[in-house]
Every structure is written in structure tokens, then in C-alpha cells.
TIPANU-970520 format. One record per residue (C-alpha): x, y, z; residue in one letter. Coordinates in steps of 0.02 Angstrom, whole numbers, plus 50000, padded with zeros to 5 digits. Layout:
BEGIN
{xx:X; yy:Y; zz:Z; roba:A}
...
***
This chain:
BEGIN
{xx:51048; yy:52944; zz:46854; roba:M}
{xx:50864; yy:53002; zz:46871; roba:K}
{xx:50801; yy:52812; zz:46898; roba:H}
{xx:50923; yy:52799; zz:47027; roba:Y}
{xx:50851; yy:52941; zz:47105; roba:K}
{xx:50679; yy:52899; zz:47099; roba:V}
{xx:50744; yy:52707; zz:47162; roba:I}
{xx:50832; yy:52804; zz:47313; roba:G}
{xx:50697; yy:52907; zz:47358; roba:A}
{xx:50577; yy:52752; zz:47335; roba:V}
{xx:50688; yy:52642; zz:47451; roba:A}
{xx:50693; yy:52781; zz:47574; roba:A}
{xx:50517; yy:52789; zz:47607; roba:A}
{xx:50482; yy:52607; zz:47637; roba:T}
{xx:50650; yy:52612; zz:47756; roba:I}
{xx:50535; yy:52743; zz:47840; roba:A}
{xx:50368; yy:52679; zz:47843; roba:V}
{xx:50477; yy:52506; zz:47884; roba:G}
{xx:50525; yy:52608; zz:48033; roba:L}
{xx:50373; yy:52678; zz:48098; roba:S}
{xx:50285; yy:52517; zz:48088; roba:A}
{xx:50400; yy:52436; zz:48214; roba:C}
{xx:50391; yy:52592; zz:48326; roba:S}
{xx:50303; yy:52542; zz:48511; roba:S}
{xx:50134; yy:52581; zz:48493; roba:S}
{xx:49998; yy:52624; zz:48660; roba:D}
{xx:49989; yy:52422; zz:48648; roba:T}
{xx:50175; yy:52406; zz:48717; roba:D}
{xx:50146; yy:52533; zz:48848; roba:S}
{xx:49966; yy:52452; zz:48903; roba:E}
{xx:50060; yy:52280; zz:48937; roba:L}
{xx:50204; yy:52345; zz:49010; roba:D}
{xx:50088; yy:52418; zz:49148; roba:Q}
{xx:49963; yy:52285; zz:49165; roba:K}
{xx:50135; yy:52187; zz:49262; roba:G}
{xx:50251; yy:52120; zz:49115; roba:R}
{xx:50398; yy:52091; zz:49150; roba:F}
{xx:50540; yy:52142; zz:49074; roba:P}
{xx:50691; yy:52048; zz:48993; roba:M}
{xx:50850; yy:52058; zz:49119; roba:E}
{xx:50995; yy:52154; zz:49050; roba:E}
{xx:51127; yy:52081; zz:48989; roba:P}
{xx:51041; yy:51901; zz:48985; roba:C}
{xx:51141; yy:51765; zz:48875; roba:Q}
{xx:51078; yy:51590; zz:48827; roba:H}
{xx:51184; yy:51455; zz:48875; roba:S}
{xx:51177; yy:51293; zz:48758; roba:S}
{xx:51290; yy:51175; zz:48689; roba:A}
{xx:51309; yy:51055; zz:48531; roba:P}
{xx:51196; yy:50926; zz:48545; roba:D}
{xx:51254; yy:50797; zz:48405; roba:P}
{xx:51182; yy:50638; zz:48493; roba:Y}
{xx:51000; yy:50737; zz:48527; roba:D}
{xx:51021; yy:50711; zz:48715; roba:L}
{xx:50895; yy:50837; zz:48750; roba:R}
{xx:50761; yy:50723; zz:48628; roba:L}
{xx:50716; yy:50891; zz:48538; roba:G}
{xx:50647; yy:51037; zz:48634; roba:S}
{xx:50579; yy:50978; zz:48799; roba:T}
{xx:50602; yy:51139; zz:48929; roba:L}
{xx:50442; yy:51231; zz:48946; roba:K}
{xx:50556; yy:51390; zz:48909; roba:T}
{xx:50707; yy:51350; zz:48805; roba:D}
{xx:50790; yy:51519; zz:48858; roba:D}
{xx:50801; yy:51591; zz:49044; roba:H}
{xx:50792; yy:51769; zz:48976; roba:C}
{xx:50612; yy:51746; zz:48928; roba:T}
{xx:50556; yy:51652; zz:49087; roba:V}
{xx:50375; yy:51729; zz:49143; roba:M}
{xx:50425; yy:51884; zz:49011; roba:L}
{xx:50232; yy:51919; zz:48981; roba:T}
{xx:50150; yy:51835; zz:49138; roba:S}
{xx:50005; yy:51925; zz:49238; roba:E}
{xx:50018; yy:51925; zz:49425; roba:P}
{xx:49872; yy:51838; zz:49524; roba:G}
{xx:49755; yy:51913; zz:49655; roba:A}
{xx:49825; yy:51934; zz:49808; roba:G}
{xx:50008; yy:51979; zz:49740; roba:V}
{xx:50112; yy:52126; zz:49772; roba:S}
{xx:50194; yy:52183; zz:49628; roba:P}
{xx:50378; yy:52173; zz:49725; roba:E}
{xx:50322; yy:52014; zz:49784; roba:Q}
{xx:50280; yy:51953; zz:49584; roba:A}
{xx:50460; yy:52039; zz:49538; roba:R}
{xx:50529; yy:51904; zz:49695; roba:R}
{xx:50462; yy:51769; zz:49613; roba:I}
{xx:50495; yy:51818; zz:49426; roba:V}
{xx:50690; yy:51850; zz:49477; roba:Y}
{xx:50685; yy:51686; zz:49561; roba:D}
{xx:50602; yy:51569; zz:49426; roba:A}
{xx:50712; yy:51634; zz:49304; roba:R}
{xx:50878; yy:51613; zz:49406; roba:R}
{xx:50805; yy:51429; zz:49435; roba:K}
{xx:50802; yy:51416; zz:49234; roba:A}
{xx:50955; yy:51479; zz:49211; roba:E}
{xx:51047; yy:51356; zz:49325; roba:G}
{xx:50934; yy:51209; zz:49263; roba:A}
{xx:50996; yy:51264; zz:49087; roba:E}
{xx:51162; yy:51257; zz:49139; roba:W}
{xx:51168; yy:51082; zz:49212; roba:R}
{xx:51077; yy:51028; zz:49057; roba:I}
{xx:51223; yy:51118; zz:48933; roba:A}
{xx:51357; yy:51035; zz:49049; roba:N}
{xx:51276; yy:50854; zz:49030; roba:L}
{xx:51253; yy:50871; zz:48855; roba:V}
{xx:51433; yy:50926; zz:48842; roba:T}
{xx:51506; yy:50771; zz:48952; roba:L}
{xx:51383; yy:50658; zz:48871; roba:G}
{xx:51460; yy:50696; zz:48700; roba:T}
{xx:51637; yy:50693; zz:48762; roba:R}
{xx:51575; yy:50540; zz:48804; roba:T}
{xx:51505; yy:50448; zz:48706; roba:I}
{xx:51630; yy:50518; zz:48577; roba:D}
{xx:51775; yy:50433; zz:48676; roba:A}
{xx:51685; yy:50258; zz:48703; roba:A}
{xx:51679; yy:50115; zz:48587; roba:P}
{xx:51536; yy:50098; zz:48457; roba:A}
{xx:51459; yy:49927; zz:48543; roba:D}
{xx:51445; yy:50067; zz:48681; roba:H}
{xx:51374; yy:50222; zz:48621; roba:R}
{xx:51189; yy:50169; zz:48608; roba:T}
{xx:51207; yy:50131; zz:48790; roba:A}
{xx:51283; yy:50281; zz:48831; roba:L}
{xx:51148; yy:50391; zz:48720; roba:I}
{xx:51015; yy:50322; zz:48824; roba:E}
{xx:51090; yy:50347; zz:49001; roba:R}
{xx:51116; yy:50529; zz:48971; roba:F}
{xx:50968; yy:50545; zz:48874; roba:R}
{xx:50885; yy:50483; zz:49052; roba:G}
{xx:50981; yy:50617; zz:49150; roba:R}
{xx:50952; yy:50759; zz:49045; roba:V}
{xx:50785; yy:50718; zz:49039; roba:A}
{xx:50773; yy:50712; zz:49259; roba:E}
{xx:50849; yy:50875; zz:49235; roba:Q}
{xx:50712; yy:50934; zz:49114; roba:V}
{xx:50579; yy:50872; zz:49239; roba:Y}
{xx:50653; yy:50966; zz:49380; roba:R}
{xx:50657; yy:51121; zz:49277; roba:A}
{xx:50486; yy:51107; zz:49197; roba:N}
{xx:50430; yy:51077; zz:49394; roba:Q}
{xx:50505; yy:51237; zz:49451; roba:D}
{xx:50447; yy:51339; zz:49324; roba:Q}
{xx:50272; yy:51268; zz:49335; roba:A}
{xx:50278; yy:51311; zz:49537; roba:G}
{xx:50357; yy:51473; zz:49534; roba:S}
{xx:50190; yy:51499; zz:49388; roba:G}
{xx:50062; yy:51446; zz:49507; roba:L}
{xx:50140; yy:51572; zz:49653; roba:A}
{xx:50144; yy:51717; zz:49540; roba:L}
{xx:49965; yy:51675; zz:49501; roba:G}
{xx:49939; yy:51692; zz:49691; roba:G}
{xx:49931; yy:51507; zz:49692; roba:K}
{xx:50077; yy:51420; zz:49775; roba:P}
{xx:50114; yy:51244; zz:49795; roba:Q}
{xx:50137; yy:51178; zz:49978; roba:P}
{xx:50317; yy:51207; zz:49999; roba:G}
{xx:50359; yy:51318; zz:49851; roba:F}
{xx:50494; yy:51438; zz:49917; roba:E}
{xx:50592; yy:51588; zz:49851; roba:I}
{xx:50792; yy:51531; zz:49828; roba:R}
{xx:50853; yy:51674; zz:49724; roba:W}
{xx:50847; yy:51841; zz:49789; roba:V}
{xx:50910; yy:51997; zz:49708; roba:Q}
{xx:51020; yy:52113; zz:49804; roba:K}
***
């Protein structure tokens, strides 16, 4: 019985040490002050099963819109308010792209499943092309937002989503 008390005490000490190692530090607060953009709550990642690999692996720069520009720093000449607007807009654009890609994958999977076997290869390639177009557009939007946040917006960059 004495051994169980010792084991319990060791386990409790280990948990306490582990939890203290996970606590926040000055480094975390310094990063927050430097322009880190926290994840919005609630934030839900949308995805769809992809049995035909229509996404061709991980092709989005950020697979989860919840983490877009999570640790980005505003560039020279970008005010904190302007930076928040750019990040909000970038996350909404990424969320829309993520949603469109998930729906396209779902539609592609259903279409391919319903097609005769001899048509499936052509359908897979067609849907891969459509998904690739959406991924390209999403990556272009993210790159444009990143340049704008850095203080060097591309010609034609606009903020389409504004937080109320």
C-alpha cells in the first residue's frame, strides 16, 4: 500500500511540473504586443472526405482559415486598425475558399461515385482541375493580403469583408 502512495505522489508531482511547463511566459505576451493576431472564437474548419484525392494533397498555403495570418507582423505604415481589417478580410476570403473547395470535393465525389467505371478517370481529372483553380485563387488572395499587411499592397487589392 505504501508503494501506491509513493507512485501517486510522483504522478502528482509530474503533472504539476508538466502543467507549469505549459503555462504562458513573457515571450508569449511579447509576441501578442508585437502584432500577433489571435484566432477568432468560435472558428470551425470545414473539410470533406476526399477518397479520389481531388485536392492533390495539401495545396493551400494555409489549410485552415482559422489560422490565416496568426503570427503575421504588420509592415511599416500599416496602422493596427488597418492590420486588423486586412487580417479579418484575409480570413473571410480563406473561409470562403475553404467552403467552395469542400463543396466541390463533395460534388466531385458524388458525381464520380455515380458515374460508370469507364468515365471515372476523366471525371477525376476534371474535378482536380476545378479544385486546383479554386486553390490557386485562394493562394493568390492570401498572397495579396500578406503583401497588404506588409505595407506593400498589389495594385487592385481591396478589402471585401469588413467586421461589424
